[in-house]
TORNUVEX-161675 format. One record per residue (C-alpha): residue in one letter; x negated, y negated, z; residue number from 0. Coordinates in nm, 2 decimals, m for minus. Example, Ala and Ser with C-alpha at 12.3 -4.5 7.8 and 13.67 -1.06 7.14 Angstrom:
REM residues 2
<r><resn>A</resn><X>m1.23</X><Y>0.45</Y><Z>0.78</Z><resi>0</resi></r>
<r><resn>S</resn><X>m1.37</X><Y>0.11</Y><Z>0.71</Z><resi>1</resi></r>
REM end
This chain:
REM residues 114
<r><resn>M</resn><X>6.50</X><Y>7.87</Y><Z>m0.90</Z><resi>0</resi></r>
<r><resn>A</resn><X>6.15</X><Y>7.75</Y><Z>m0.81</Z><resi>1</resi></r>
<r><resn>A</resn><X>6.08</X><Y>7.50</Y><Z>m0.54</Z><resi>2</resi></r>
<r><resn>A</resn><X>5.94</X><Y>7.16</Y><Z>m0.63</Z><resi>3</resi></r>
<r><resn>P</resn><X>5.56</X><Y>7.15</Y><Z>m0.61</Z><resi>4</resi></r>
<r><resn>E</resn><X>5.41</X><Y>6.97</Y><Z>m0.31</Z><resi>5</resi></r>
<r><resn>P</resn><X>5.24</X><Y>6.64</Y><Z>m0.40</Z><resi>6</resi></r>
<r><resn>F</resn><X>4.86</X><Y>6.65</Y><Z>m0.41</Z><resi>7</resi></r>
<r><resn>K</resn><X>4.72</X><Y>6.48</Y><Z>m0.10</Z><resi>8</resi></r>
<r><resn>L</resn><X>4.35</X><Y>6.39</Y><Z>m0.08</Z><resi>9</resi></r>
<r><resn>L</resn><X>4.21</X><Y>6.48</Y><Z>0.26</Z><resi>10</resi></r>
<r><resn>G</resn><X>4.57</X><Y>6.56</Y><Z>0.36</Z><resi>11</resi></r>
<r><resn>I</resn><X>4.66</X><Y>6.19</Y><Z>0.40</Z><resi>12</resi></r>
<r><resn>L</resn><X>4.63</X><Y>6.00</Y><Z>0.07</Z><resi>13</resi></r>
<r><resn>D</resn><X>4.92</X><Y>6.09</Y><Z>m0.17</Z><resi>14</resi></r>
<r><resn>V</resn><X>4.73</X><Y>6.04</Y><Z>m0.49</Z><resi>15</resi></r>
<r><resn>E</resn><X>5.03</X><Y>6.08</Y><Z>m0.72</Z><resi>16</resi></r>
<r><resn>N</resn><X>5.26</X><Y>5.82</Y><Z>m0.56</Z><resi>17</resi></r>
<r><resn>I</resn><X>5.03</X><Y>5.55</Y><Z>m0.43</Z><resi>18</resi></r>
<r><resn>P</resn><X>4.94</X><Y>5.30</Y><Z>m0.71</Z><resi>19</resi></r>
<r><resn>C</resn><X>4.57</X><Y>5.28</Y><Z>m0.78</Z><resi>20</resi></r>
<r><resn>A</resn><X>4.47</X><Y>5.59</Y><Z>m0.57</Z><resi>21</resi></r>
<r><resn>R</resn><X>4.42</X><Y>5.83</Y><Z>m0.85</Z><resi>22</resi></r>
<r><resn>D</resn><X>4.20</X><Y>5.60</Y><Z>m1.07</Z><resi>23</resi></r>
<r><resn>S</resn><X>4.00</X><Y>5.48</Y><Z>m0.77</Z><resi>24</resi></r>
<r><resn>T</resn><X>3.93</X><Y>5.83</Y><Z>m0.66</Z><resi>25</resi></r>
<r><resn>L</resn><X>3.83</X><Y>5.94</Y><Z>m1.01</Z><resi>26</resi></r>
<r><resn>Y</resn><X>3.60</X><Y>5.64</Y><Z>m1.06</Z><resi>27</resi></r>
<r><resn>G</resn><X>3.45</X><Y>5.69</Y><Z>m0.72</Z><resi>28</resi></r>
<r><resn>S</resn><X>3.37</X><Y>6.05</Y><Z>m0.80</Z><resi>29</resi></r>
<r><resn>L</resn><X>3.21</X><Y>5.95</Y><Z>m1.12</Z><resi>30</resi></r>
<r><resn>G</resn><X>3.01</X><Y>5.68</Y><Z>m0.94</Z><resi>31</resi></r>
<r><resn>S</resn><X>2.90</X><Y>5.93</Y><Z>m0.68</Z><resi>32</resi></r>
<r><resn>V</resn><X>2.76</X><Y>6.17</Y><Z>m0.94</Z><resi>33</resi></r>
<r><resn>V</resn><X>2.59</X><Y>5.89</Y><Z>m1.14</Z><resi>34</resi></r>
<r><resn>A</resn><X>2.43</X><Y>5.73</Y><Z>m0.83</Z><resi>35</resi></r>
<r><resn>G</resn><X>2.32</X><Y>6.06</Y><Z>m0.67</Z><resi>36</resi></r>
<r><resn>L</resn><X>2.19</X><Y>6.22</Y><Z>m0.99</Z><resi>37</resi></r>
<r><resn>G</resn><X>2.02</X><Y>5.90</Y><Z>m1.10</Z><resi>38</resi></r>
<r><resn>H</resn><X>1.85</X><Y>5.86</Y><Z>m0.77</Z><resi>39</resi></r>
<r><resn>F</resn><X>1.74</X><Y>6.23</Y><Z>m0.77</Z><resi>40</resi></r>
<r><resn>L</resn><X>1.60</X><Y>6.20</Y><Z>m1.12</Z><resi>41</resi></r>
<r><resn>L</resn><X>1.40</X><Y>5.90</Y><Z>m1.02</Z><resi>42</resi></r>
<r><resn>T</resn><X>1.27</X><Y>6.02</Y><Z>m0.68</Z><resi>43</resi></r>
<r><resn>S</resn><X>1.33</X><Y>6.40</Y><Z>m0.65</Z><resi>44</resi></r>
<r><resn>R</resn><X>1.44</X><Y>6.35</Y><Z>m0.29</Z><resi>45</resi></r>
<r><resn>I</resn><X>1.75</X><Y>6.57</Y><Z>m0.24</Z><resi>46</resi></r>
<r><resn>R</resn><X>1.87</X><Y>6.45</Y><Z>0.10</Z><resi>47</resi></r>
<r><resn>R</resn><X>1.84</X><Y>6.08</Y><Z>0.01</Z><resi>48</resi></r>
<r><resn>S</resn><X>2.01</X><Y>6.14</Y><Z>m0.32</Z><resi>49</resi></r>
<r><resn>C</resn><X>2.31</X><Y>6.29</Y><Z>m0.14</Z><resi>50</resi></r>
<r><resn>D</resn><X>2.32</X><Y>5.99</Y><Z>0.08</Z><resi>51</resi></r>
<r><resn>I</resn><X>2.31</X><Y>5.76</Y><Z>m0.22</Z><resi>52</resi></r>
<r><resn>G</resn><X>2.58</X><Y>5.97</Y><Z>m0.38</Z><resi>53</resi></r>
<r><resn>I</resn><X>2.81</X><Y>5.93</Y><Z>m0.08</Z><resi>54</resi></r>
<r><resn>G</resn><X>2.74</X><Y>5.56</Y><Z>m0.06</Z><resi>55</resi></r>
<r><resn>G</resn><X>2.81</X><Y>5.53</Y><Z>m0.44</Z><resi>56</resi></r>
<r><resn>F</resn><X>3.14</X><Y>5.71</Y><Z>m0.39</Z><resi>57</resi></r>
<r><resn>I</resn><X>3.24</X><Y>5.47</Y><Z>m0.11</Z><resi>58</resi></r>
<r><resn>L</resn><X>3.14</X><Y>5.15</Y><Z>m0.29</Z><resi>59</resi></r>
<r><resn>V</resn><X>3.28</X><Y>5.24</Y><Z>m0.63</Z><resi>60</resi></r>
<r><resn>T</resn><X>3.61</X><Y>5.37</Y><Z>m0.47</Z><resi>61</resi></r>
<r><resn>L</resn><X>3.66</X><Y>5.06</Y><Z>m0.26</Z><resi>62</resi></r>
<r><resn>G</resn><X>3.56</X><Y>4.83</Y><Z>m0.54</Z><resi>63</resi></r>
<r><resn>C</resn><X>3.81</X><Y>4.99</Y><Z>m0.78</Z><resi>64</resi></r>
<r><resn>W</resn><X>4.08</X><Y>5.01</Y><Z>m0.51</Z><resi>65</resi></r>
<r><resn>F</resn><X>4.06</X><Y>4.64</Y><Z>m0.43</Z><resi>66</resi></r>
<r><resn>H</resn><X>4.04</X><Y>4.53</Y><Z>m0.79</Z><resi>67</resi></r>
<r><resn>C</resn><X>4.34</X><Y>4.75</Y><Z>m0.89</Z><resi>68</resi></r>
<r><resn>R</resn><X>4.55</X><Y>4.65</Y><Z>m0.59</Z><resi>69</resi></r>
<r><resn>Y</resn><X>4.48</X><Y>4.28</Y><Z>m0.66</Z><resi>70</resi></r>
<r><resn>N</resn><X>4.59</X><Y>4.31</Y><Z>m1.02</Z><resi>71</resi></r>
<r><resn>Y</resn><X>4.89</X><Y>4.52</Y><Z>m0.90</Z><resi>72</resi></r>
<r><resn>A</resn><X>5.00</X><Y>4.25</Y><Z>m0.66</Z><resi>73</resi></r>
<r><resn>K</resn><X>4.95</X><Y>3.98</Y><Z>m0.92</Z><resi>74</resi></r>
<r><resn>L</resn><X>5.17</X><Y>4.17</Y><Z>m1.16</Z><resi>75</resi></r>
<r><resn>R</resn><X>5.44</X><Y>4.22</Y><Z>m0.90</Z><resi>76</resi></r>
<r><resn>I</resn><X>5.45</X><Y>3.84</Y><Z>m0.83</Z><resi>77</resi></r>
<r><resn>Q</resn><X>5.47</X><Y>3.77</Y><Z>m1.20</Z><resi>78</resi></r>
<r><resn>E</resn><X>5.76</X><Y>4.02</Y><Z>m1.24</Z><resi>79</resi></r>
<r><resn>R</resn><X>5.94</X><Y>3.87</Y><Z>m0.94</Z><resi>80</resi></r>
<r><resn>L</resn><X>5.91</X><Y>3.52</Y><Z>m1.09</Z><resi>81</resi></r>
<r><resn>A</resn><X>6.03</X><Y>3.64</Y><Z>m1.42</Z><resi>82</resi></r>
<r><resn>R</resn><X>6.33</X><Y>3.82</Y><Z>m1.26</Z><resi>83</resi></r>
<r><resn>E</resn><X>6.42</X><Y>3.50</Y><Z>m1.07</Z><resi>84</resi></r>
<r><resn>G</resn><X>6.39</X><Y>3.29</Y><Z>m1.38</Z><resi>85</resi></r>
<r><resn>I</resn><X>6.61</X><Y>3.53</Y><Z>m1.58</Z><resi>86</resi></r>
<r><resn>K</resn><X>6.87</X><Y>3.53</Y><Z>m1.29</Z><resi>87</resi></r>
<r><resn>N</resn><X>6.87</X><Y>3.15</Y><Z>m1.28</Z><resi>88</resi></r>
<r><resn>K</resn><X>6.90</X><Y>3.13</Y><Z>m1.65</Z><resi>89</resi></r>
<r><resn>I</resn><X>7.21</X><Y>3.35</Y><Z>m1.64</Z><resi>90</resi></r>
<r><resn>L</resn><X>7.36</X><Y>3.16</Y><Z>m1.35</Z><resi>91</resi></r>
<r><resn>Y</resn><X>7.30</X><Y>2.81</Y><Z>m1.47</Z><resi>92</resi></r>
<r><resn>E</resn><X>7.35</X><Y>2.85</Y><Z>m1.85</Z><resi>93</resi></r>
<r><resn>S</resn><X>7.60</X><Y>2.61</Y><Z>m1.99</Z><resi>94</resi></r>
<r><resn>T</resn><X>7.66</X><Y>2.43</Y><Z>m1.66</Z><resi>95</resi></r>
<r><resn>H</resn><X>7.56</X><Y>2.08</Y><Z>m1.55</Z><resi>96</resi></r>
<r><resn>L</resn><X>7.27</X><Y>2.23</Y><Z>m1.36</Z><resi>97</resi></r>
<r><resn>D</resn><X>7.11</X><Y>2.38</Y><Z>m1.68</Z><resi>98</resi></r>
<r><resn>P</resn><X>6.77</X><Y>2.22</Y><Z>m1.72</Z><resi>99</resi></r>
<r><resn>E</resn><X>6.77</X><Y>2.28</Y><Z>m2.10</Z><resi>100</resi></r>
<r><resn>R</resn><X>7.10</X><Y>2.11</Y><Z>m2.15</Z><resi>101</resi></r>
<r><resn>K</resn><X>7.07</X><Y>1.76</Y><Z>m2.28</Z><resi>102</resi></r>
<r><resn>P</resn><X>7.24</X><Y>1.50</Y><Z>m2.06</Z><resi>103</resi></r>
<r><resn>T</resn><X>7.53</X><Y>1.32</Y><Z>m2.24</Z><resi>104</resi></r>
<r><resn>N</resn><X>7.59</X><Y>0.96</Y><Z>m2.18</Z><resi>105</resi></r>
<r><resn>S</resn><X>7.95</X><Y>0.93</Y><Z>m2.31</Z><resi>106</resi></r>
<r><resn>G</resn><X>8.10</X><Y>0.59</Y><Z>m2.28</Z><resi>107</resi></r>
<r><resn>S</resn><X>7.82</X><Y>0.43</Y><Z>m2.08</Z><resi>108</resi></r>
<r><resn>S</resn><X>7.59</X><Y>0.19</Y><Z>m2.25</Z><resi>109</resi></r>
<r><resn>S</resn><X>7.35</X><Y>0.04</Y><Z>m2.00</Z><resi>110</resi></r>
<r><resn>S</resn><X>7.05</X><Y>m0.15</Y><Z>m2.10</Z><resi>111</resi></r>
<r><resn>S</resn><X>6.73</X><Y>m0.11</Y><Z>m1.91</Z><resi>112</resi></r>
<r><resn>N</resn><X>6.50</X><Y>m0.40</Y><Z>m1.82</Z><resi>113</resi></r>
REM end
């Protein structure tokens, strides 16, 4: 019987498979690095500066994608939590006097309002 494969860790610390948004951010950052570095090299033919631009592009694109993805992930988690609480409350209060959808019944009381 084979042992379970070790999860892939980027730089030995970032578990790309299990951390939400890590995989996509890293891939987009790599693509941004290549595009920025190669584009700068094609425009200026300066190798060292193009490598610096590529590293900067990787950092900027990775962080930009990371924050955007984590923001959307957090927003989705809040929406899921609110939906779960709403469903739980619906189950708890259905057909009781606390049910907000239940129409109040005024049996036997006829009061006139001024």
